[in-house]
N, C-alpha and C positions, 0 to 999 in steps of 0.2 A: 871982604865982600862975601856975603852968604847968598845962596840961591835957594829956591824951593825944589831942588832936584837932588836925587839920591842915586847911588849905585848900590844895588843889593847883590851880595855874593851867595851862591847856593850851589852845593855839590850834588851830583846825581850819580846813580850807580852805573849808568850806561848811556849810550847815544840815543837809544829809543826813548827812554824816560826824559832825557834832556830835550829832545826834539818835540815830544808831546807837550811838555811843560811850557817850552818856549812859544809854541804855536798858540796854545790856549791863553797864555797870559797876554800876548800881543793882541790876539783876536778880541779879547775881553776889554781891551783898552787899559789894562793895568800896567803894562810896560810899553815903552816906545820902541825899544830895541833890546835884543838879548844876544850876546856873543857866547858861543859855546867853544870850550877848549877841551878836546879829548886827550886822553893819555896822562892825565894828572895822577901822580902817586900820592896817596894820603897815608900817613902813619899816625895812629892815635891809640888811646887806651879806651876800651869800651867794656863796661861791667867787669872791671878788674883785669881784663886780658889785653895784651898788646895785639894790635891789628894793623894790617897793611893791605892796600888794594888800589886798583886803578878806579878813577872816577872821572866824571866830566864836570868841569867848572862852568857855571853860568855867571855871566856878568850882566846884570839887569839894570837898565836905565829907566827911572820912573820919577814921578813927582812926589813930594811929601804928601800931597792931598790923596794920592792913590795908594800910598805905602801900606796903610793898615789893611785895606782890602786885598792888596797883593800878598801880604804876609799870611792873611787868613786863607787865601786860595792856595798858596804854596803848601801850607800845613795840611789842607784838605786833600790835595792831589798827590803829594809827595809820598813815595813808598817807604821812606825811612821813618823809624819810630821817633827819632830826634833829628830832623833835618837841620843842616847848617843854613841859617838865614841871618845874614849880617848886613846892616845898613851903614853906608858910609856917605856922609854929606858931601856934595859937590860944592866947593867953596867958590870956584871961579871956572870960567871956560869960555868958549866961543858963544857969544850971546844968541845968535840965530839958532844954533844947535840946542842950547838950553831951552829956548822958547819952543822949539819943535817938540821937545820932551814934554813940556807943559801942555801943549796943544793936543798931543797924542794920548795923554793920560788924564784928561779932565772928565 
């Protein structure tokens, strides 16, 4: 079963940025719900150098219909030069919750 809902993953540099992004995206109707997880440690290579730091992970629930606008807005608002924006399709779940995501992001 496929649905018209997605989870987008996006990391932020701190709680302030994560809270601001979350509020704006939900207020604009681009996301139904966003969970924020603080204290995430990321290890990555950027411009040839090893990096490590703490970040805040956003788990964003949205509809496929709103996803392009959501990605555009994340790119516009995000302070990173290259923000992590990864979409994962929701293939199944509790029907009324998935319907709520659709209604909240139309």
